[in-house]
N, C-alpha and C positions, 0 to 999 in steps of 0.2 A: 504494500500500500504506500506507494511513493509517487511524488510528482516527477514527471518526465518532461524535460525541456528539449525541443527539437527545432532548430532554426528553420527547417523547411516545412515541417508539418504542424508546428505550433506546440502548445502545451497539452499534456495529458494528465488530468487530475486523478487522484486516487478515487476509487469507487467502492460503494457498499450498499447494502439494503437498509431499510428503516430499522430492521431488527439488529443489524450488525454494525451500526455506527459506532465510532470509538467511544469506549466507556468513560474515558477520562480525557476529554478534548481540551484544547487550548483556545482561548478567545482568538478569533481570526482564522481558525482552521476551516478549510473548505474541502468538499468532495462531491462527486456525482452520485446521486441516489437512484439506483436502478429500479427501486420500487415505485417511486413517484415520477421518474423521468425528468427530474429537476436537480439543480445544485443545492446542497445544504451548506449553511455557514453557521459556525458556532459563535454566538454573541454573549454579552453579559446577561442577557435574558434567556439564554438557552439556544437550542437549535432553531433556525428559521429556514424556510424554503425560499430560494431565489428563483422565481418563476418568470418567464418571458412576458406574461400578461396576467390579468386577474383570473383568467380561465386556464387551468392546467392542460397539458397535452391530453391527459386522460381525466375526464370529468365523470366520476362514477354516478350511475343511476340504475335503479332496479325496480321491478314490479313483480309481485308474486301473490299467490292466493292459496287458501285452504281447499284442497281438491274434494274432500268428502267430509261428512259430519264428524265432529270430534266430541265424544262424551266427556263431561266434566263433573266435578263434585259441586253440589249446591253451596252457594255462598263462599266459594274458595277462589282466590286469585289464581289463574291458570295461564301459562304461556300457550299462545296459539301456535299449533304446529303448521306454520305456513310452508307447504311442501312442494309447490309447483311454481316454477318460474315462467314469467312471460318474457322478460328480458333482464339481463344483468351485464351491463356494459364493461365492467372491470372485474368480473367474477368475485365480487365482494359479499354476495349474499349466500349464506349456507341454508339450503333447503332440504338437507338430508339429516343432519345431526342436531345442531343447536338452534336452527331457525332464526338466525340473526344476521344483521347487516353490520359489517366491520370494514368501512372504507379505508383504503390505503393512501388516500390523498387528504391531507389536513384541510380543514375549512368548515364553513357553515353549510348545512344541508336542510332542505325541506323534507320532513318525514310525515307520512300520512298512514292511517290505518282505519279499518272498519271491521267490527265484529258483529255478525248477525247471530242473535241468541234466540233460542227456543226451548220449550219444555211445557210441562203442565202448569198453567198459570195459578198463582196463589194471590189472594188479595194483598196488596202492598208489596208485591215482588218487584225486584229491580234488576238492572243490568248496566254494565259500564265497560268502556274500553280504555286501555292505558298504554303509554309508551314507557318501557323500562330502559334506562341507560346504565350499562355496566352492572346489571343485576339489581338495580334499585329503581323504585318508582320515580319517574321523571315528570310526566304530564298525564293528566286524565281528561276524559271528555265523554260526551254522549251518555250521561247518567240518566236513565229513564226509570220511572216507577209506575207500576200498574196499580191503579187505585180501585179497579173494579174486579170482577171475577170472570172466569171463562175457562174453556178447556185447553186453549192454546194462547200463547202470548209471544208472537214473533216480533223482535225489536232489533233494529239496526243501530249500533252505537259507533260513532265516528270520533277520532282524535287526530289532531294535526298540530305540529309545532316546528320550530326551527331549532336545530341541535348543532352544537360545535363538536367536531371530532378531531382528535389529535393525529390521525392518520396512521396509527399503529395499533393501539390496544382498545380504543373506545368502540363500543358497539351498542346497538339498540335492538329491542325485541318488542313484539306486540303481545299484550296480555289482556285478559278479560275476566269478567265475573258475572254470575247470574244467580239469583236466589230462588228460582223456580224449582219445582220437583222434576226429577228426571231431566235435567238440563243438558243442552249440547250447543256447540257452536256450529252454525250451518255452513256447509261447504258450498263453494261456487265462485266463479271468477268475479262476479259483481256483488257478492254478499259478504264474504270475509276475506279481506285482502290487506296487503302491506306494500307500500312503495315509498320511494324517496329519490332525491337528486341533489347534486352539488349546486350551491348557490354562489358562494364567494369565498375568497381566500381569507386569511387571518386579518 
């Protein structure tokens, strides 16, 4: 990992991935980040990305949905197993194991989710959708309460927010809850889904 000076071909900077950047850098140290496709520079405030413009060469975006109904426990916050991708421009969404979005480009992102809930309705039953960041509740939305009675109570809960990601370890997941009897999240491309896209740099 050394700087190469060549009078004909120019300078070749050391390179690394986001995960393998120097552990004990010196202020002013620079290198090419093969994860983001941009140069990194270490400053008094930490690592910063030197991008050619406000939009990186790779601007991650994804859209995915719950393919089939997911049974859940009454009145228990549950991660939605978003398991079918519509698109994933930078392969940052895991639709197989953790059902989460972990972008490898730092910046601000618009994140949206919808959870369609159903079950046997109870008077006063409720449902809600939440965005979790790094395993903790971050934003909530779409809290609905059924004040009447009936045999079914199908409710669509929506949550939307802007989230900052550090480009390496930060991730988000879609969670939901419902207080009905025999509850489940309803699968379908337009019923229970999760999507997001890059908005701006730091």
